[in-house]
Z-matrix of the N, CA and C atoms (Angstrom, degrees):
N
C 1 1.453
C 2 1.521 1 109.11
N 3 1.322 2 116.12 1 137.59
C 4 1.456 3 121.92 2 -179.12
C 5 1.523 4 109.96 3 -96.41
N 6 1.327 5 116.10 4 138.55
C 7 1.457 6 119.52 5 174.86
C 8 1.520 7 109.44 6 -65.00
N 9 1.323 8 115.23 7 145.52
C 10 1.453 9 119.56 8 178.10
C 11 1.521 10 109.77 9 -86.06
N 12 1.311 11 114.43 10 153.20
C 13 1.448 12 122.46 11 175.13
C 14 1.523 13 106.85 12 -132.68
N 15 1.313 14 117.54 13 170.82
C 16 1.466 15 118.69 14 177.10
C 17 1.524 16 109.16 15 -70.34
N 18 1.315 17 118.13 16 152.94
C 19 1.464 18 120.02 17 177.65
C 20 1.530 19 110.95 18 -56.78
N 21 1.341 20 115.04 19 142.03
C 22 1.460 21 120.55 20 -175.33
C 23 1.524 22 113.25 21 -79.73
N 24 1.320 23 117.19 22 -24.83
C 25 1.466 24 120.74 23 -176.21
C 26 1.522 25 109.87 24 -133.81
N 27 1.313 26 114.81 25 162.25
C 28 1.466 27 121.01 26 175.26
C 29 1.525 28 109.57 27 -85.45
N 30 1.324 29 117.32 28 151.56
C 31 1.463 30 118.87 29 171.36
C 32 1.534 31 109.47 30 -61.74
N 33 1.295 32 116.55 31 144.98
C 34 1.465 33 120.61 32 176.90
C 35 1.532 34 109.04 33 -88.54
N 36 1.306 35 115.19 34 146.92
C 37 1.459 36 120.87 35 178.36
C 38 1.525 37 107.52 36 -98.45
N 39 1.350 38 118.02 37 128.23
C 40 1.467 39 119.97 38 -179.55
C 41 1.533 40 111.14 39 -70.33
N 42 1.321 41 115.72 40 168.94
C 43 1.465 42 120.01 41 -178.23
C 44 1.529 43 112.34 42 -66.78
N 45 1.320 44 118.25 43 -23.46
C 46 1.468 45 122.47 44 177.42
C 47 1.529 46 108.20 45 -123.17
N 48 1.356 47 117.92 46 72.75
C 49 1.461 48 120.72 47 -170.73
C 50 1.524 49 114.92 48 -72.54
N 51 1.328 50 116.63 49 -22.10
C 52 1.467 51 121.46 50 178.58
C 53 1.525 52 106.31 51 -124.98
N 54 1.345 53 117.31 52 87.92
C 55 1.466 54 119.31 53 -177.59
C 56 1.533 55 110.81 54 -54.32
N 57 1.337 56 115.17 55 125.03
C 58 1.473 57 120.67 56 -173.55
C 59 1.523 58 112.77 57 -55.90
N 60 1.332 59 117.06 58 -34.63
C 61 1.466 60 118.62 59 -179.30
C 62 1.527 61 112.96 60 -71.43
N 63 1.343 62 117.83 61 -8.90
C 64 1.468 63 120.51 62 178.09
C 65 1.528 64 112.15 63 -101.99
N 66 1.329 65 117.47 64 -5.44
C 67 1.458 66 121.69 65 -176.49
C 68 1.520 67 109.80 66 -85.82
N 69 1.323 68 115.90 67 109.11
C 70 1.464 69 123.58 68 -178.19
C 71 1.534 70 108.37 69 -118.73
N 72 1.333 71 118.48 70 167.87
C 73 1.470 72 119.39 71 -179.67
C 74 1.530 73 114.24 72 -57.80
N 75 1.341 74 118.34 73 -33.92
C 76 1.471 75 119.51 74 -176.56
C 77 1.527 76 113.22 75 -125.74
N 78 1.335 77 117.75 76 14.51
C 79 1.466 78 120.02 77 176.66
C 80 1.518 79 109.96 78 -154.83
N 81 1.336 80 114.51 79 159.40
C 82 1.455 81 120.69 80 -179.43
C 83 1.529 82 108.55 81 -159.94
N 84 1.329 83 116.39 82 151.70
C 85 1.462 84 121.99 83 171.33
C 86 1.522 85 107.66 84 -105.53
N 87 1.334 86 116.61 85 126.08
C 88 1.457 87 123.10 86 178.02
C 89 1.523 88 108.41 87 -107.61
N 90 1.333 89 117.35 88 138.83
C 91 1.466 90 120.80 89 -176.10
C 92 1.525 91 111.08 90 -127.76
N 93 1.338 92 114.49 91 159.64
C 94 1.459 93 123.11 92 174.65
C 95 1.517 94 107.46 93 -156.31
N 96 1.330 95 116.03 94 169.74
C 97 1.459 96 120.90 95 178.25
C 98 1.527 97 109.09 96 -98.88
N 99 1.313 98 115.81 97 146.27
C 100 1.465 99 121.47 98 -176.84
C 101 1.531 100 111.45 99 -64.28
N 102 1.325 101 115.26 100 146.20
C 103 1.462 102 120.65 101 169.74
C 104 1.533 103 106.57 102 -73.53
N 105 1.330 104 118.44 103 130.55
C 106 1.468 105 120.11 104 179.08
C 107 1.534 106 110.78 105 -57.05
N 108 1.334 107 117.83 106 142.08
C 109 1.470 108 121.04 107 -177.88
C 110 1.530 109 113.80 108 -52.64
N 111 1.332 110 118.01 109 -37.21
C 112 1.471 111 120.45 110 179.87
C 113 1.526 112 112.60 111 -67.08
N 114 1.331 113 117.56 112 -20.28
C 115 1.463 114 122.00 113 -179.34
C 116 1.530 115 113.06 114 -102.18
N 117 1.326 116 116.40 115 -6.55
C 118 1.470 117 119.70 116 -177.11
C 119 1.530 118 111.37 117 -70.95
N 120 1.324 119 116.75 118 -35.92
C 121 1.467 120 122.83 119 177.78
C 122 1.521 121 114.27 120 61.61
N 123 1.313 122 117.10 121 31.71
C 124 1.462 123 120.11 122 177.24
C 125 1.512 124 111.41 123 145.62
N 126 1.324 125 114.69 124 -171.53
C 127 1.468 126 120.62 125 178.13
C 128 1.528 127 108.18 126 -72.08
N 129 1.319 128 114.90 127 118.37
C 130 1.456 129 121.91 128 -167.16
C 131 1.520 130 112.95 129 -100.03
N 132 1.313 131 115.78 130 138.33
C 133 1.461 132 122.94 131 161.97
C 134 1.524 133 105.34 132 -126.37
N 135 1.322 134 115.70 133 160.51
C 136 1.463 135 120.14 134 175.83
C 137 1.517 136 108.69 135 -108.24
N 138 1.309 137 115.60 136 141.05
C 139 1.455 138 121.64 137 173.97
C 140 1.525 139 106.51 138 -112.92
N 141 1.340 140 114.93 139 116.91
C 142 1.462 141 120.92 140 178.42
C 143 1.518 142 106.87 141 -98.89
N 144 1.325 143 116.49 142 119.65
C 145 1.465 144 121.89 143 -179.08
C 146 1.520 145 108.70 144 -102.48
N 147 1.323 146 116.00 145 123.75
C 148 1.454 147 121.77 146 -177.20
C 149 1.526 148 108.54 147 -116.77
N 150 1.308 149 116.03 148 134.02
C 151 1.457 150 121.41 149 177.72
C 152 1.525 151 108.68 150 -127.34
N 153 1.315 152 116.23 151 131.63
C 154 1.458 153 121.26 152 175.10
C 155 1.525 154 106.53 153 -81.64
N 156 1.336 155 116.67 154 126.15
C 157 1.459 156 119.75 155 -174.40
C 158 1.514 157 114.56 156 -119.63
N 159 1.321 158 117.83 157 -22.15
C 160 1.455 159 120.54 158 -171.91
C 161 1.503 160 113.29 159 -108.44
N 162 1.296 161 114.37 160 178.40
C 163 1.457 162 120.24 161 177.82
C 164 1.518 163 110.31 162 -84.30
N 165 1.304 164 115.03 163 145.77
C 166 1.454 165 121.18 164 172.47
C 167 1.522 166 107.10 165 -95.35
N 168 1.298 167 116.30 166 127.01
C 169 1.460 168 120.60 167 -179.62
C 170 1.527 169 108.96 168 -89.92
N 171 1.307 170 116.55 169 127.59
C 172 1.462 171 121.86 170 178.69
C 173 1.522 172 107.67 171 -104.42
N 174 1.315 173 116.45 172 88.03
C 175 1.458 174 121.39 173 -172.67
C 176 1.519 175 113.10 174 -65.95
N 177 1.318 176 117.04 175 -40.42
C 178 1.473 177 119.74 176 -176.95
C 179 1.516 178 111.28 177 -58.73
N 180 1.310 179 116.87 178 -37.11
C 181 1.458 180 120.54 179 -177.89
C 182 1.529 181 111.29 180 -88.17
N 183 1.345 182 116.53 181 -2.55
C 184 1.456 183 122.38 182 -178.94
C 185 1.529 184 112.46 183 54.58
N 186 1.313 185 114.44 184 42.04
C 187 1.457 186 119.71 185 177.04
C 188 1.513 187 109.06 186 -145.92
N 189 1.294 188 115.38 187 159.97
C 190 1.454 189 121.12 188 174.84
C 191 1.518 190 107.83 189 -104.99
N 192 1.304 191 116.26 190 120.97
C 193 1.458 192 120.47 191 174.94
C 194 1.513 193 108.24 192 -91.48
N 195 1.321 194 116.17 193 142.63
C 196 1.458 195 118.15 194 175.05
C 197 1.518 196 108.53 195 -68.82
N 198 1.301 197 115.38 196 158.84
C 199 1.457 198 120.86 197 177.76
C 200 1.523 199 110.51 198 -54.15
N 201 1.324 200 116.34 199 -47.39
C 202 1.459 201 118.72 200 -177.07
C 203 1.520 202 111.90 201 -63.47
N 204 1.338 203 118.29 202 -36.74
C 205 1.469 204 120.71 203 177.03
C 206 1.529 205 110.65 204 -61.72
N 207 1.320 206 116.53 205 -42.74
C 208 1.470 207 120.47 206 -179.77
C 209 1.526 208 110.87 207 -66.63
N 210 1.334 209 115.74 208 -43.71
C 211 1.463 210 119.27 209 -179.23
C 212 1.520 211 110.85 210 -65.76
N 213 1.335 212 116.52 211 -42.82
C 214 1.459 213 120.20 212 178.50
C 215 1.523 214 110.86 213 -60.67
N 216 1.328 215 116.42 214 -43.42
C 217 1.468 216 120.80 215 -179.01
C 218 1.527 217 111.12 216 -64.49
N 219 1.328 218 115.73 217 -35.12
C 220 1.468 219 119.87 218 -178.88
C 221 1.528 220 111.87 219 -86.29
N 222 1.327 221 117.07 220 -10.06
C 223 1.461 222 120.45 221 -179.52
C 224 1.516 223 113.39 222 70.64
N 225 1.345 224 117.29 223 33.46
C 226 1.460 225 120.51 224 -178.67
C 227 1.522 226 110.04 225 -125.17
N 228 1.330 227 115.13 226 166.29
C 229 1.458 228 120.31 227 175.25
C 230 1.520 229 108.21 228 -96.33
N 231 1.321 230 116.19 229 171.88
C 232 1.455 231 118.55 230 -178.13
C 233 1.527 232 113.08 231 -93.02
N 234 1.336 233 118.12 232 9.71
C 235 1.459 234 121.66 233 176.24
C 236 1.524 235 110.27 234 -136.44
N 237 1.329 236 115.11 235 143.62
C 238 1.459 237 119.21 236 172.73
C 239 1.518 238 109.00 237 -153.41
N 240 1.326 239 115.70 238 157.92
C 241 1.462 240 122.40 239 -179.16
C 242 1.519 241 109.70 240 -118.24
N 243 1.329 242 115.01 241 150.16
C 244 1.458 243 122.20 242 175.10
C 245 1.520 244 107.41 243 -126.50
N 246 1.318 245 117.44 244 130.05
C 247 1.461 246 122.25 245 177.05
C 248 1.527 247 108.60 246 -94.63
N 249 1.337 248 116.16 247 131.41
C 250 1.467 249 122.10 248 -175.85
C 251 1.528 250 108.30 249 -127.88
N 252 1.334 251 118.77 250 134.92
C 253 1.467 252 120.69 251 178.19
C 254 1.533 253 111.71 252 -55.40
N 255 1.322 254 116.40 253 147.88
C 256 1.455 255 122.49 254 -176.08
C 257 1.509 256 115.74 255 -64.09
N 258 1.343 257 117.86 256 -14.76
C 259 1.463 258 120.24 257 178.46
C 260 1.527 259 112.47 258 -91.52
N 261 1.329 260 117.64 259 4.81
C 262 1.463 261 122.17 260 179.13
C 263 1.520 262 109.67 261 -113.00
N 264 1.336 263 116.09 262 148.30
C 265 1.469 264 120.91 263 177.86
C 266 1.531 265 111.05 264 -127.28
N 267 1.319 266 115.90 265 29.68
C 268 1.465 267 120.47 266 173.84
C 269 1.519 268 108.32 267 -160.18
N 270 1.315 269 114.33 268 160.47
C 271 1.458 270 120.58 269 173.28
C 272 1.519 271 108.22 270 -146.95
N 273 1.315 272 116.20 271 149.04
C 274 1.458 273 121.79 272 176.91
C 275 1.513 274 109.32 273 -104.58
N 276 1.323 275 116.31 274 121.39
C 277 1.454 276 121.36 275 173.85
C 278 1.524 277 107.97 276 -92.43
N 279 1.311 278 116.37 277 134.20
C 280 1.464 279 120.97 278 176.90
C 281 1.518 280 109.04 279 -125.82
N 282 1.298 281 115.68 280 165.77
C 283 1.469 282 122.37 281 179.25
C 284 1.521 283 112.65 282 57.97
N 285 1.338 284 116.51 283 36.25
C 286 1.452 285 120.05 284 173.85
C 287 1.529 286 108.46 285 -96.23
N 288 1.310 287 116.76 286 166.70
C 289 1.459 288 121.57 287 -174.20
C 290 1.530 289 111.74 288 -78.73
N 291 1.336 290 117.07 289 136.34
C 292 1.462 291 119.43 290 174.03
C 293 1.527 292 110.75 291 -72.67
N 294 1.339 293 115.30 292 157.88
C 295 1.467 294 122.81 293 172.97
C 296 1.524 295 110.88 294 55.78
N 297 1.364 296 115.29 295 46.00
C 298 1.459 297 121.62 296 -173.72
C 299 1.522 298 109.76 297 -137.14
N 300 1.334 299 116.49 298 144.66
C 301 1.455 300 121.99 299 177.47
C 302 1.516 301 111.35 300 -91.27
N 303 1.331 302 115.99 301 143.27
C 304 1.463 303 122.87 302 -179.40
C 305 1.526 304 109.32 303 -138.45
N 306 1.320 305 115.74 304 162.11
C 307 1.465 306 124.33 305 166.94
C 308 1.519 307 107.19 306 -127.22
N 309 1.335 308 116.58 307 143.86
C 310 1.466 309 117.56 308 170.00
C 311 1.518 310 109.78 309 -135.95
N 312 1.325 311 114.47 310 149.79
C 313 1.462 312 122.37 311 173.32
C 314 1.520 313 107.47 312 -141.35
N 315 1.322 314 115.79 313 161.55
C 316 1.462 315 121.30 314 -174.88
C 317 1.523 316 109.45 315 -131.03
N 318 1.330 317 116.02 316 138.62
C 319 1.460 318 122.60 317 174.38
C 320 1.517 319 108.83 318 -129.57
N 321 1.326 320 115.61 319 149.37
C 322 1.447 321 120.28 320 170.18
C 323 1.525 322 108.98 321 -83.72
N 324 1.326 323 116.07 322 150.50
C 325 1.458 324 121.02 323 -178.26
C 326 1.527 325 108.62 324 -139.35
N 327 1.332 326 115.94 325 135.62
C 328 1.464 327 121.95 326 172.20
C 329 1.527 328 107.11 327 -126.03
N 330 1.324 329 116.65 328 -178.65
C 331 1.468 330 119.20 329 178.28
C 332 1.524 331 111.62 330 -63.90
N 333 1.349 332 117.02 331 -18.08
C 334 1.463 333 121.02 332 178.26
C 335 1.527 334 112.63 333 -83.13
N 336 1.328 335 116.92 334 -14.67
C 337 1.459 336 119.32 335 177.77
C 338 1.514 337 113.54 336 134.40
N 339 1.316 338 113.29 337 -174.99
C 340 1.456 339 123.04 338 -175.58
C 341 1.525 340 110.46 339 -84.97
N 342 1.324 341 115.56 340 135.49
C 343 1.461 342 121.06 341 176.21
C 344 1.511 343 111.14 342 -88.91
N 345 1.340 344 117.24 343 -172.07
C 346 1.459 345 120.75 344 -179.41
C 347 1.534 346 111.41 345 -64.69
N 348 1.314 347 114.15 346 154.41
C 349 1.461 348 121.49 347 -177.13
C 350 1.523 349 110.78 348 -95.96
N 351 1.318 350 115.24 349 147.18
C 352 1.464 351 120.61 350 173.95
C 353 1.524 352 109.43 351 -68.02
N 354 1.297 353 115.48 352 171.82
C 355 1.462 354 120.03 353 170.55
C 356 1.530 355 108.26 354 -62.93
N 357 1.329 356 116.34 355 147.70
C 358 1.463 357 120.60 356 177.34
C 359 1.522 358 109.08 357 -77.22
N 360 1.334 359 115.56 358 137.19
C 361 1.455 360 121.82 359 -177.60
C 362 1.528 361 109.20 360 -116.13
N 363 1.342 362 117.74 361 123.65
C 364 1.462 363 119.37 362 177.65
C 365 1.526 364 111.31 363 -83.60
N 366 1.315 365 115.95 364 148.16
C 367 1.463 366 121.58 365 168.52
C 368 1.519 367 108.17 366 -153.75
N 369 1.325 368 116.27 367 157.63
C 370 1.463 369 121.53 368 178.76
C 371 1.513 370 108.78 369 -131.34
N 372 1.319 371 115.36 370 136.86
C 373 1.456 372 119.97 371 176.07
C 374 1.526 373 108.55 372 -80.27
N 375 1.341 374 116.79 373 145.04
C 376 1.457 375 119.14 374 178.83
C 377 1.533 376 111.20 375 -73.71
N 378 1.311 377 114.28 376 167.73
C 379 1.457 378 120.33 377 177.63
C 380 1.521 379 109.19 378 -69.27
N 381 1.313 380 116.88 379 138.62
C 382 1.457 381 121.28 380 177.65
C 383 1.520 382 110.50 381 -88.29
N 384 1.302 383 116.18 382 169.26
C 385 1.448 384 121.36 383 176.13
C 386 1.525 385 109.41 384 -73.89
N 387 1.328 386 118.48 385 125.20
C 388 1.478 387 119.47 386 179.63
C 389 1.524 388 111.08 387 -59.98
N 390 1.335 389 114.71 388 145.73
C 391 1.472 390 119.53 389 178.54
C 392 1.505 391 110.59 390 -110.52
């Protein structure tokens, strides 16, 4: 058995990392390219790091709330991580805020720790239908 090490390289981000047909007001599919097996250095999982970066527009109230106001009201932070099995190169985020800006990046992870991170990719969810 070989000792594990951290992944040697970051996952690459494809030219179309957020397929437009998957971008919905409250969900999105995020994609990346697999770390080559020779660079994985062990049993691999991916850690997708998501950061909320933009303002959420509150159309019903006819006002713009700052990101921090929205996060405080919802009781959440502006960053979260998703763990994805090493044989997958995409994840679907659900229950995210409509009309909001985000960044995501991906790192490989083994039992030895987290490898380098991909470039951060911006995306914005479209406006949802007012209720």
